C-alpha positions, 0 to 999 in steps of 0.5 A: 542510473546505477543497478545491481550487477549480475554475479553468481558465486558458489561457496561452502558455508562457513564463518569466512563465507558469511563474511564474504556474503555480507560484504557482497550484500552491501556492495549489491545493495549499494549498487541499487542505491539503497539507503545506507541505514537499510543496507546495514539493517539487511546486512545484519539480518543476513549475518544473523540468519546465516549464523543460525543456519551454520549452527544448524546445517554445519560447515560445508553446506553448498551455498550460492550467491546470485545478484542481478535482474529478474523480469526487470526487478533487481534482486540479491539472493543467497541459497544454502542447500540442506534441510528446511531451516525456517527463519520463523522458527529460528528467530523471534516472532517480533523479529520475523514479523518485522522482516516480513513487513519490511520485505513488502517494501523491498527493505528486508530479506524474504525467506523461502524453501525451494528444491532442497535449498533455503533461500534468502532474497532481497528485492530492492526497489529500482530507482526511477529517473522519473517518479511514477507521480511525475510520469502521470503528471507528464502524461496528463499534460501531453494528453491535453496538448495532443488532444487540443491539436487532434480536436482541430483536425477534420472529423474523419481524421479525429474519428480515425485516431480515436478508433485506434486509441479507444480500444487500447484504453479499453484493453488496459482497463480490462486487464487492470480490472481482471487483476484487481479483485484477485490481488486484493483477495490474495493480499488479504489472505497472505497478510492475515497469515503473515501477521499470525495469531495476535496472542503470539505477537503480544499486547503491543501487536494487539493494541497497535493493530486494533488501534489502527483499524478503529482509527481508520473507520473513525476517520472515514466516518467523520470525513464522510459526515463533513464532506457530505455537506458539499454534495447533493445528498438524497435523503428521500426514497430508499435512501432514508428513514426505515427503508434506509436502515433496512438497506444497510442491514441488507448490505451487511447480509450481502457481504456473505456471497452465495458462491466463491466465483460470483464475487470475482465475476461481478467485482463485488469487493465486499464479498472478495474481502470477506472471502479473503478474510475467511481463507486467511483465518482458515490458513492461520488456524490449520497451520501445517495441515494446510501447508500445500494451500498456504504455499499455493496462496503465497505463489499466487500472491507473488504472481498476481503482484508481479502482474500488477507491477507489470501492468502498473508500468502502463498506467501513464499510457492509460491516463494519457489515453483517457485524458486524450479521449476526453479532450478530443471527444468534447466530454470535458464537461464530465471532468468539471468536478476536477477542481473540486477534487483538488479543493476538497482533497488536498485540504482534507488530507492536510487537515487530518494530519493537523488534527492529529498534531493538535490531539497530541499537543492537547493530550501531552500539553506540548506546543504544536510548534515543538511537535511540528518541528519533530514531525516535519522531516518525515512529513516533508519527505512524504510530501515531496516524494509521495513515497512511504518507503523513501521516508522509512528510515527518517520515520523510524528514527523520529519515532524512537529518538524524538517521540520517545517510542520504544524501539521494539514498538517503533520497529513493529508500528512503522512497517505495519502502519505503512502497509495498513494505516493510510488515512490519507489514501482513505480520504482521497478515495472518499473525496474522489468517489463523491466527486465522481458520483456527482459528475456522473449523476450517481444518487448519493444517499445515506446508504451510499455514504455508508457503503463508501466509507466501508469500501474505502476503509477496507480497500485502503487497509487491504490493497498492497503497496504495488505499482498500479495499486491505486488503479486497482483500488478505484476499479473495485471501489467504483464498481461497488458504488455504481460509478461508471468505469470510465471515471477510473482514468480521471480518478487516477490522474487526480490521485497522482496529485493527491498522493503527495499530501496523502502520503505526508498525512499517512506518515504524520498520523502514523507517528502520532498513532504509534505514540498514542498506543505506546502511551496506553501501554505505559511505554512512552518516554514523555521526557524525550517527547517533550524535549525541545532541542535538536 
């Protein structure tokens, strides 16, 4: 498996040095097996920024090139000594936002200023020989096989083995729960600040963000109204009538915490998200007056994301231990709803994508077959890899060349949508939460359903796309909905399968949503959209 080679080189900033750095950037990213289109995008961005710095700092500024691995992560970095030359002030707002969104997927340069040096860093994702989803499925299979073998051992031997595995499972679960709430809080704070003032990103940004958020809530509400018919919903007692409305009202009031610490102690994700929004808006409004706090939030976000990434490597072990415990302790009756999760989850995700396709067909009077042909390549990549990053280049190309979406709109919508617009993930959260509530005897009331939609939508929007993120999501969702924490491992195991159709649905819905927004702005090229050729 190819990886970035370690190298360190010192140069003096000049036009010739920029050419040298550009070539080194391409070589390093090629070693990391980054897609050729993404290499070109990062290389052009690097050249543009370095030329701006050359004009601002002058020739002769000390420049350092470093590549290699840091704590297991591949990186490419260029440092230029001198006064702060912030990329945000040296490039257009649209271009900077685009790079910030792409950097979250390791597909763009990340800017920082440290120790008198301007730093540009790329963190290309490491190519796995075995994907995360494959590892999870392999863990499930091995756990089931090992559990069946151990369950045939004498009682004393079985209890001895479980005395070793159960504490390890509890330790990993506790560590994931510890990081989950801070991860979401910091991701929201930093995400709000990074997106910035909506008035600065113009009409396209406002329409795109508001459209995606409203669509997510709409999808959640409709999905819950349909899915509730497959579960025993209790409409009596405190869950229905006037008392139910009062409970919803109180639930909304309870979003505002009485102090800052308790939401993190109790894992109250609604209050954590509320605090994250408040802090993010405060940082945005105060600007440079809160530069120190902003820097602290950025660094804490990096630290927590790194910790979650490290913990994410233990997820296959976590799933193995959970399934192994279920099989050996004869508690498989609690997983009786696993088939129901697949039966409901997979069709729900695919149906969402199909309904978006139908809506687009009816709106523009184009045959479903024509639209399906245009969207299928991106859909197929998502379905086969469960990775939005892997489909990024194809997604962007489809939006621009097959759907008639302007390049400027596509460059904003695709990276933004792959971070915050995830209807497939939302539907997976809802289906798994409902099935787990039924399995563990949690009362499903109208108030519970309202809470499930609200929590699932907010977590789907807020959770950063990092390894282990799905476990963090289920940890906080289940804590909010009163589902026992031991259900998390089984949920993650099921989610490993649902991620494939969910990712495909995310990408298809995003492409259609971007076309709808472009149309409302009068920017959609319907002639390109209606073309039936290759």
